[in-house]
GUROFI-85043 format. One line per field, with one value per residue (C-alpha): residue in three letters; chain; x, y, z. Coordinates in steps of 0.5 Angstrom, whole numbers. Example, Ala and Ser with C-alpha at 12.3 -4.5 7.8 and 13.67 -1.06 7.14 Angstrom:
res	ALA|SER .
chain	A|A .
east	25|27 .
north	-9|-2 .
up	16|14 .
This chain:
res	MET|ASP|ILE|LEU|LYS|GLN|ARG|ILE|LEU|GLU|GLN|ALA|SER|VAL|LEU|SER|THR|ASP|VAL|LEU|ARG|LEU|ASP|SER|ILE|ILE|ASN|HIS|GLN|VAL|ASP|PRO|ALA|LEU|THR|MET|GLU|MET|GLY|HIS|GLU|PHE|ALA|ASN|ARG|PHE|ALA|GLY|GLU|GLN|ILE|THR|LYS|VAL|VAL|THR|ILE|GLU|SER|SER|GLY|ILE|PRO|SER|ALA|PHE|ALA|ALA|ALA|TYR|VAL|LEU|GLY|VAL|PRO|LEU|VAL|PHE|ALA|ARG|ARG|LYS|LYS|THR|LEU|ILE|ALA|ASP|ASN|ASP|ALA|TYR|CYS|GLU|ARG|VAL|PRO|SER|PHE|THR|LYS|GLY|MET|VAL|THR|ASP|ILE|MET|VAL|SER|LYS|GLN|TYR|LEU|THR|SER|GLU|ASP|ARG|VAL|LEU|PHE|ILE|ASP|ASP|ILE|ILE|ALA|ASN|GLY|ASP|ALA|ALA|ARG|GLY|LEU|LEU|LYS|ILE|ILE|GLU|ARG|SER|GLY|ALA|LYS|LEU|VAL|GLY|MET|GLY|VAL|VAL|VAL|GLU|LYS|SER|PHE|GLN|ALA|GLY|SER|ARG|THR|LEU|ARG|GLU|GLN|GLY|VAL|ARG|VAL|GLU|SER|LEU|VAL|SER|ILE|SER|SER|LEU|GLU|GLY|GLY|GLN|ILE|THR|PHE|GLU .
chain	A|A|A|A|A|A|A|A|A|A|A|A|A|A|A|A|A|A|A|A|A|A|A|A|A|A|A|A|A|A|A|A|A|A|A|A|A|A|A|A|A|A|A|A|A|A|A|A|A|A|A|A|A|A|A|A|A|A|A|A|A|A|A|A|A|A|A|A|A|A|A|A|A|A|A|A|A|A|A|A|A|A|A|A|A|A|A|A|A|A|A|A|A|A|A|A|A|A|A|A|A|A|A|A|A|A|A|A|A|A|A|A|A|A|A|A|A|A|A|A|A|A|A|A|A|A|A|A|A|A|A|A|A|A|A|A|A|A|A|A|A|A|A|A|A|A|A|A|A|A|A|A|A|A|A|A|A|A|A|A|A|A|A|A|A|A|A|A|A|A|A|A|A|A|A|A|A|A|A|A|A|A|A|A|A|A|A|A|A .
east	70|77|79|77|80|87|87|85|91|96|94|90|93|91|92|89|85|79|81|83|85|82|84|88|82|75|76|80|83|78|79|74|74|74|68|64|65|63|57|55|56|51|46|47|45|39|37|29|28|25|29|27|33|40|42|48|51|56|62|66|59|58|63|60|53|54|56|50|45|48|48|41|39|36|38|43|41|46|45|48|53|53|47|49|45|41|39|32|29|24|28|29|35|38|44|49|56|62|66|72|71|70|65|57|54|47|45|40|36|31|23|23|28|25|18|13|13|21|24|31|38|42|50|55|63|64|60|63|58|53|51|51|47|42|41|40|35|31|30|28|23|20|20|15|20|21|28|30|37|44|50|57|63|67|64|68|64|68|64|56|54|52|50|45|42|41|38|33|31|35|38|46|50|57|62|68|67|73|73|79|85|89|96|96|93|87|83|77|71 .
north	-23|-22|-29|-27|-20|-23|-28|-22|-18|-24|-28|-23|-19|-12|-11|-4|1|-3|-10|-15|-22|-27|-33|-37|-35|-36|-35|-41|-45|-46|-47|-51|-49|-42|-43|-47|-41|-36|-41|-40|-33|-32|-37|-33|-26|-29|-33|-33|-31|-38|-39|-45|-44|-41|-38|-36|-35|-40|-41|-37|-36|-44|-45|-40|-41|-48|-47|-43|-48|-53|-50|-47|-54|-52|-53|-49|-47|-44|-40|-43|-39|-44|-48|-55|-61|-63|-56|-54|-50|-48|-43|-36|-32|-26|-23|-20|-16|-19|-13|-18|-23|-17|-20|-21|-28|-31|-33|-38|-42|-47|-45|-52|-50|-43|-42|-37|-41|-40|-35|-34|-32|-30|-31|-28|-28|-21|-15|-9|-6|-11|-12|-20|-19|-15|-20|-26|-21|-20|-28|-28|-23|-26|-33|-30|-32|-27|-25|-24|-21|-22|-24|-22|-25|-19|-12|-7|-1|4|1|2|-5|-6|2|1|-5|-2|4|-1|-4|-10|-12|-13|-17|-17|-21|-16|-9|-6|2|3|-1|6|6|-2|-2|-6|-1|-4|0 .
up	54|56|54|47|47|49|44|39|41|41|34|30|24|22|15|14|18|16|16|21|20|25|21|27|32|28|20|18|25|30|38|40|48|46|41|46|51|46|45|53|53|47|50|57|54|50|56|56|49|47|41|37|32|31|24|21|14|12|13|18|23|23|29|34|32|33|40|41|38|42|49|47|45|38|31|27|20|16|9|4|-1|-7|-10|-10|-14|-8|-6|-5|-10|-6|-2|0|-3|-3|-6|-2|-2|2|5|6|0|-4|-8|-9|-7|-7|0|1|6|5|6|10|15|17|18|22|28|29|34|31|34|28|30|26|26|24|23|19|14|15|8|9|16|12|7|12|16|10|9|16|15|9|13|18|23|29|30|38|36|33|37|34|36|33|32|28|31|27|21|20|20|27|28|22|25|32|29|26|32|32|39|37|43|41|45|43|40|36|36|31|27|26|26|26|33|36|40|44|46 .
């Protein structure tokens, strides 16, 4: 996605050799037109997979996951990070560390929204170490649902997350892959 690469070059900030700030593109402010293009691209890449649900983790993954679910014509289910007063007590739950947030949280998905009948596409905004992704994959596995693949808006290929998932047999499709942030420069694969 050349338009996404261009926007990253114009608007992203390199904070360190490991951290890229994408707040003006996907993590704080959302461009609806760009987000819908991402949704179409994910839908095209996973066409023919008979997807019944798109899943993500709140909150930054929701816009691109929503766009993909909309294009595919299926529901979006997102793993909650906070338990609310009305949260379903019958839920799958995993404890996951967050690389960018620097903390450990629980993610949960109600059992009524993810079942063994589902064929799911997991969409995530950024993959670095893959800890949160592995947590949601455990939930998907425990539900009995079939994972058809994972779509990632920005893959940081210099970190182990996507590589580890691919080694485990997960189909990972990244819209943009960044191989380095060395010297404050964004280098695409």
